[in-house]
N, C-alpha and C positions, 0 to 999 in steps of 0.2 A: 503493499500499499504504499502510496506517495504520501508523502505529507505535504498540507498545502500552507504556502508562505504568503505572508502580507503581500508582497509584490505580485504574487500570482492572482491574489484577491483584486488588489487594485493598481495596478501596472496603468502606465500613461492612456492605453488605449480603453481601459475600462473606466478611468475619470473621466475621459473625453464622452463616453456612452452617459454616464450618470449626469454629468453638467447638461449635456444636451436632452435627457429626459427632463430636467428639471425647465429647460427650454420650451419643452413640449408643454409642460403643467403652464407656464406662465404667457404663453405666446396667444392668447385669446385676451390677456389683460393689456392696456394700454402700455405702448412701448417702454415708457419711463417707470412705470409701476414694473413689468416684469424685468427690466435690466435691473431695478433695483432688490427684486425679492430673490433673482438668484446670485446676485453679490452677496447679499445679506445670510443666504443659506449658507453657502461658502465660508463665507467668514466665520458663521457662528459654528457650523457642523463638521467641515474638513478640519484636519489637524495640520498644523506647519507642513509636516513631510509631505503631506498630500497635495497641497498648494503647491508648493516647491516643485514637484514631480511634474504637475501639470504646465506650470510656467514654463519647466526645462524641455518639456515635449514641444510646446506651441512653440517656443524661442527656435527649435532646431529642426521642426517640421513644418515647412510651408503651406501647407493644405494638411493641416492636424485635423480637420473634419468637425471642428465647431461649429454649429451654426451663427448667421451674425447675429440674433439677440444673446446668444452667451457670451460670443465671442466680446460683443459690447461689454457685458457684466464683467466677464474677466478683466478688461483695460482699465475698468473703474476700479475694479479690487487692487489692481496692483499700484 
């Protein structure tokens, strides 16, 4: 049996997927509210390591896969 590590569960591609799922939730909100909702959730509930891993992935990957709404929230978070 293979042990599941933290990196396996929350690698950068998984983090992008999780962030985009938040974007799906907030896409029916006015844009400014959606951006702030995503930013606030990541700031409150993602630990520093998760945020830094996502930022590093975005910086290293021209097409990281973030939706436009999520990309705006991440930019505001930084």
